[in-house]
C-alpha positions as a LaTeX table, in Angstrom:
\begin{tabular}{lrrr}
\hline
Residue & $x$ (\AA) & $y$ (\AA) & $z$ (\AA) \\
\hline
Met1 & 0.00 & 0.00 & 0.00 \\
Asn2 & 1.16 & 3.54 & $-0.69$ \\
Gln3 & 2.67 & 5.89 & 1.80 \\
Val4 & 1.51 & 9.45 & 2.42 \\
Arg5 & 4.42 & 10.76 & 0.32 \\
His6 & 2.91 & 9.03 & $-2.74$ \\
Leu7 & $-0.47$ & 10.69 & $-2.12$ \\
Leu8 & 1.18 & 14.11 & $-1.83$ \\
Gln9 & 3.09 & 13.56 & $-5.08$ \\
Ile10 & $-0.25$ & 13.08 & $-6.85$ \\
Lys11 & $-2.38$ & 15.53 & $-4.88$ \\
Gly12 & 0.20 & 18.24 & $-4.34$ \\
His13 & 1.49 & 20.01 & $-1.28$ \\
Ala14 & $-1.01$ & 22.88 & $-1.12$ \\
Val15 & $-1.72$ & 23.99 & 2.43 \\
Tyr16 & $-4.53$ & 26.35 & 3.32 \\
Ala17 & $-4.09$ & 27.94 & 6.73 \\
Val18 & $-5.28$ & 30.74 & 8.96 \\
Ala19 & $-3.80$ & 32.42 & 12.03 \\
Pro20 & $-5.28$ & 31.59 & 15.46 \\
Glu21 & $-6.84$ & 35.05 & 15.79 \\
Thr22 & $-8.68$ & 34.83 & 12.45 \\
Pro23 & $-12.45$ & 35.17 & 12.89 \\
Val24 & $-14.34$ & 31.94 & 12.24 \\
Leu25 & $-16.42$ & 33.68 & 9.55 \\
Glu26 & $-13.26$ & 34.42 & 7.54 \\
Ala27 & $-12.07$ & 30.82 & 7.95 \\
Ile28 & $-15.41$ & 29.51 & 6.65 \\
Arg29 & $-15.13$ & 31.85 & 3.66 \\
Gln30 & $-11.64$ & 30.54 & 2.91 \\
Met31 & $-12.85$ & 26.94 & 3.14 \\
Ala32 & $-15.58$ & 27.76 & 0.62 \\
Asp33 & $-13.15$ & 29.61 & $-1.68$ \\
His34 & $-10.65$ & 26.73 & $-1.65$ \\
Arg35 & $-13.36$ & 24.06 & $-1.66$ \\
Val36 & $-11.93$ & 22.31 & 1.40 \\
Gly37 & $-13.52$ & 21.09 & 4.62 \\
Ala38 & $-10.75$ & 22.19 & 6.99 \\
Leu39 & $-7.94$ & 24.69 & 7.39 \\
Leu40 & $-4.75$ & 24.40 & 9.38 \\
Val41 & $-4.34$ & 26.93 & 12.16 \\
Met42 & $-0.77$ & 28.17 & 12.10 \\
Gln43 & 1.25 & 30.77 & 13.94 \\
Gly44 & 3.95 & 31.48 & 11.37 \\
Glu45 & 5.26 & 28.06 & 10.39 \\
Gln46 & 4.14 & 26.45 & 13.67 \\
Leu47 & 1.07 & 24.19 & 13.44 \\
Glu48 & $-1.29$ & 25.07 & 16.32 \\
Gly49 & $-4.43$ & 23.16 & 15.36 \\
Ile50 & $-6.99$ & 22.46 & 12.67 \\
Val51 & $-10.43$ & 23.98 & 12.19 \\
Ser52 & $-13.14$ & 22.20 & 10.22 \\
Glu53 & $-16.70$ & 22.71 & 9.08 \\
Arg54 & $-17.65$ & 20.25 & 11.80 \\
Asp55 & $-15.98$ & 22.45 & 14.45 \\
Tyr56 & $-17.97$ & 25.40 & 13.11 \\
Ala57 & $-21.27$ & 23.54 & 13.24 \\
Arg58 & $-20.74$ & 22.13 & 16.71 \\
Lys59 & $-18.83$ & 24.91 & 18.46 \\
Val60 & $-20.29$ & 28.03 & 16.89 \\
Ile61 & $-23.75$ & 27.40 & 15.45 \\
Leu62 & $-25.02$ & 24.96 & 18.09 \\
Gln63 & $-23.60$ & 27.06 & 20.92 \\
Gly64 & $-25.02$ & 30.32 & 19.57 \\
Arg65 & $-21.64$ & 32.00 & 19.18 \\
Ala66 & $-20.99$ & 34.82 & 16.71 \\
Ser67 & $-18.88$ & 33.72 & 13.70 \\
Ala68 & $-17.60$ & 37.23 & 13.07 \\
Ser69 & $-16.19$ & 37.71 & 16.57 \\
Thr70 & $-15.12$ & 34.18 & 17.55 \\
Pro71 & $-11.45$ & 33.44 & 16.75 \\
Val72 & $-10.61$ & 30.05 & 15.23 \\
Ser73 & $-8.37$ & 29.40 & 18.25 \\
Gly74 & $-11.58$ & 29.16 & 20.28 \\
Ile75 & $-13.02$ & 26.30 & 18.24 \\
Met76 & $-10.02$ & 24.55 & 16.64 \\
Ser77 & $-9.02$ & 20.98 & 17.41 \\
Ala78 & $-5.66$ & 21.05 & 19.15 \\
Pro79 & $-3.24$ & 19.48 & 19.14 \\
Pro80 & $-4.02$ & 18.04 & 15.74 \\
Val81 & $-3.44$ & 14.39 & 14.89 \\
Thr82 & $-0.57$ & 14.37 & 12.36 \\
Val83 & 1.27 & 11.90 & 10.16 \\
Thr84 & 4.61 & 11.82 & 8.38 \\
Pro85 & 5.32 & 11.27 & 4.68 \\
Glu86 & 6.36 & 7.69 & 5.55 \\
Thr87 & 3.05 & 6.80 & 7.21 \\
Asp88 & 1.17 & 4.01 & 5.46 \\
Val89 & $-2.24$ & 4.80 & 3.92 \\
Leu90 & $-3.96$ & 2.05 & 5.95 \\
Glu91 & $-2.49$ & 3.47 & 9.16 \\
Cys92 & $-3.88$ & 6.87 & 8.19 \\
Met93 & $-7.31$ & 5.31 & 7.69 \\
Arg94 & $-7.06$ & 3.72 & 11.14 \\
Leu95 & $-6.14$ & 7.08 & 12.66 \\
Cys96 & $-9.05$ & 8.84 & 10.96 \\
Thr97 & $-11.51$ & 6.15 & 12.03 \\
His98 & $-10.23$ & 5.89 & 15.60 \\
Ser99 & $-9.97$ & 9.67 & 16.12 \\
Arg100 & $-13.17$ & 10.41 & 14.16 \\
Ile101 & $-11.43$ & 12.99 & 11.99 \\
Arg102 & $-11.34$ & 13.65 & 8.25 \\
His103 & $-8.10$ & 15.58 & 7.73 \\
Leu104 & $-4.49$ & 14.78 & 8.61 \\
Pro105 & $-1.70$ & 17.37 & 8.44 \\
Val106 & 1.54 & 15.85 & 7.15 \\
Ile107 & 4.67 & 16.88 & 9.06 \\
Asp108 & 8.09 & 16.34 & 7.43 \\
Glu109 & 11.35 & 15.35 & 9.16 \\
Asp110 & 12.16 & 19.04 & 9.79 \\
Gly111 & 8.88 & 19.54 & 11.65 \\
Arg112 & 7.31 & 21.60 & 8.86 \\
Val113 & 3.89 & 21.08 & 7.33 \\
Ala114 & 4.35 & 19.20 & 4.04 \\
Gly115 & 0.66 & 19.00 & 3.10 \\
Val116 & $-2.74$ & 17.77 & 4.22 \\
Ile117 & $-4.52$ & 14.57 & 3.30 \\
Ser118 & $-8.21$ & 13.90 & 3.70 \\
Ile119 & $-10.24$ & 10.77 & 4.20 \\
Gly120 & $-11.30$ & 11.17 & 0.55 \\
Asp121 & $-7.65$ & 11.02 & $-0.55$ \\
Leu122 & $-7.18$ & 7.86 & 1.51 \\
Val123 & $-10.30$ & 6.14 & 0.18 \\
Lys124 & $-9.27$ & 6.95 & $-3.39$ \\
Ala125 & $-5.79$ & 5.48 & $-2.78$ \\
Val126 & $-7.26$ & 2.25 & $-1.39$ \\
Ile127 & $-9.74$ & 1.93 & $-4.28$ \\
Asp128 & $-6.97$ & 2.56 & $-6.84$ \\
Ala129 & $-4.71$ & $-0.04$ & $-5.19$ \\
Gln130 & $-7.51$ & $-2.61$ & $-5.12$ \\
Ala131 & $-8.39$ & $-1.97$ & $-8.77$ \\
Glu132 & $-4.74$ & $-2.46$ & $-9.73$ \\
Gln133 & $-4.57$ & $-5.69$ & $-7.76$ \\
Ile134 & $-7.78$ & $-6.99$ & $-9.39$ \\
Glu135 & $-6.40$ & $-6.15$ & $-12.82$ \\
Gln136 & $-3.17$ & $-8.03$ & $-12.08$ \\
Leu137 & $-5.11$ & $-11.06$ & $-10.84$ \\
Gln138 & $-7.30$ & $-11.05$ & $-13.94$ \\
Arg139 & $-4.22$ & $-10.91$ & $-16.19$ \\
Tyr140 & $-2.67$ & $-13.78$ & $-14.22$ \\
Ile141 & $-5.82$ & $-15.91$ & $-14.49$ \\
Thr142 & $-6.36$ & $-15.27$ & $-18.20$ \\
Gly143 & $-2.69$ & $-15.19$ & $-19.18$ \\
\hline
\end{tabular}
């Protein structure tokens, strides 16, 4: 099975982030603009947490907080669950399932954010690997 580094080679290393003091409303706008379900919360190059649409729904809307005046630091998940480029895709799926999360920041050997992978990226990788294996088995059987 592929490692995270293989997913990032295909997906890219784009990272969308906001500062901890960013209002939640601005973070939600950025998620919509970038068509993502979560943003990293970073102070400079330091990863502080992650804020998702789920955090917004549960910690702002349901609690009656104001999106324009609530900083993302007040609703972010911290510390975030992270992986390395060497982490196996199946291990990432286990982490997402066990932690009930959908996004994993990838931290390189220097401690810097190298990218973000989502549960969708992981599912696609597993499906692609299974399709390749089925194709190989079919060639073996018919060849």
